[in-house]
C-alpha positions, 0 to 999 in steps of 0.5 A, a space after each residue: 505544526 509537525 509532531 507525533 503524539 501518543 494516544 494512551 487510550 489505544 497505545 498508538 502514535 498519531 502524526 500531526 502535520 499541518 503541512 499536508 493541508 497545503 497539498 494540491 487537490 485534483 488540479 487541471 491536467 495543464 497544471 499537474 505538478 508531477 507532469 514534465 514541465 510541472 512544479 516538480 519537473 519544470 523543463 525536465 523529462 523523465 521516465 519514472 521518478 521518486 522524490 521527497 514529498 513537498 508536503 510531508 507528514 514525516 521528515 529526516 530533519 523534523 522541527 523541534 517539539 515542546 516538552 513532553 510528559 507522561 500523559 501528553 507524550 510527543 516525539 519528533 516527526 522523524 521519517 521520510 515521505 516520498 512520492 513515486 511517479 510511475 510514468 510521465 504520461 498523465 493519462 496512464 494507470 496500472 491497467 494501461 502501463 506496459 509490463 516493462 514499465 511496471 517491472 521498472 517500477 518494481 525495481 524502484 520500490 526495491 531500491 527505495 526500500 533498500 535506501 530507506 532501510 539504511 536510516 536507523 530511525 526507520 522501523 516500517 516502510 509502507 508503500 501504497 497507492 490511493 487511486 481515485 477521488 473516492 479514496 482521497 487521491 489528490 492527483 490523478 497522475 499515476 503515482 504512489 507514495 512511500 512512508 518510512 515510519 519511526 515506529 510500527 503502526 498499530 495495524 501492522 503491529 496487530 498483524 505482527 502479533 497475530 502472525 507471531 502467535 500463529 507461528 508459536 502455536 503451529 510452528 508455521 507461517 500463517 500465510 504459507 498455511 493459507 496458501 497450502 489450504 486455499 481453494 479455487 473458489 477464492 482464487 482471482 489469478 495466479 502465475 508461477 510465483 504469486 497468487 491473487 485471491 479474495 481472502 476468506 476474511 475479506 473486509 471490503 466487497 472486492 478486496 484482493 490480496 497478493 501473496 508470494 508463493 515463496 516465504 518472503 518477508 520484504 521486497 529486498 528478498 525478491 529474485 528476478 523471476 518474482 519481480 517480473 511475476 509481481 509486475 504481471 499480477 499487479 497489472 492483471 488485478 488492476 485490469 480486472 478491476 477496471 473491466 469489472 464495471 467498465 470504469 476506472 476502479 478506485 482502490 487503496 493498494 498497500 504493501 506489507 513488509 516486515 519491520 526494519 532496524 528492530 526485532 527480526 520478524 523474517 520467519 513469521 512475516 510473509 510479504 503481502 499486498 492488500 487492495 481495498 477498493 471502496 466500491 460495492 457495486 458499479 454506482 455504490 460505495 462501501 463507506 468506512 462508517 462508525 462501526 468500521 472506523 470506531 471498532 475495526 469490525 468490518 461489515 462486508 455486504 458481498 460474500 468473498 467467494 462471489 466477489 472472487 468469482 466475479 473478478 476471476 471471470 473477468 478476462 484481461 489481456 496484457 
């Protein structure tokens, strides 16, 4: 079963995919499917690579669906699900990878965004990484994923609507304004072209956002300087996470860029990255329980300014 179903209670689309049940979960290192010699790469060696997921939620050529109606509306699972393997080294991670490897990865994200955006049915390109069992990562080998959606997901639609409303009322991009008014108390790290901070409105205890200082709506607009600085700030943030409690820090890393093949949002939408880590302390998790999941009303047990101070004071070298 693979299809997309409409929820009339919330005006959103839900992806139904039995294929994802077949994905391997936390296999042993000697049985890792994305290591050289594994199921995906048999006798090959590689540096970094992107390929279509073997167990996708969306496909370029999805199966046919049953007849739809006004109440039980459905559509084909058009889209693309790709796996991006950061390195052939199984025991590596963002904090451990050399800068030049992350720079190559940034180039790959840009390339995949360009290629996927050529498909007419693609409306949103969502790049993400789930790190750690705590957030459901099925493989420990460093990798991320890309979903090319045939619709604009609900939370991204909410961001678009809020950014458009702010622009209409204030004549300015809201993230550009945030950058102009932010104070050092929430700053985690910055370089020439990017800023990492714990947002004033952080939902997770150690949530970090990365914003380009220049108004950029998607990865395709990065210049060479920004690509290098982006690689560096990703490494710094993830190293700070690992050193904060001296452990491999789990997180959800998500890239938000303006939609493709639809209305032009380039003036109002500012590219950004969100890190949503589930940790609230060294040995305590921040669960997404009923209030957060059911209402989107988050309860953050750590003051954002305090979280920023803790992360800012973690010294890292690279």
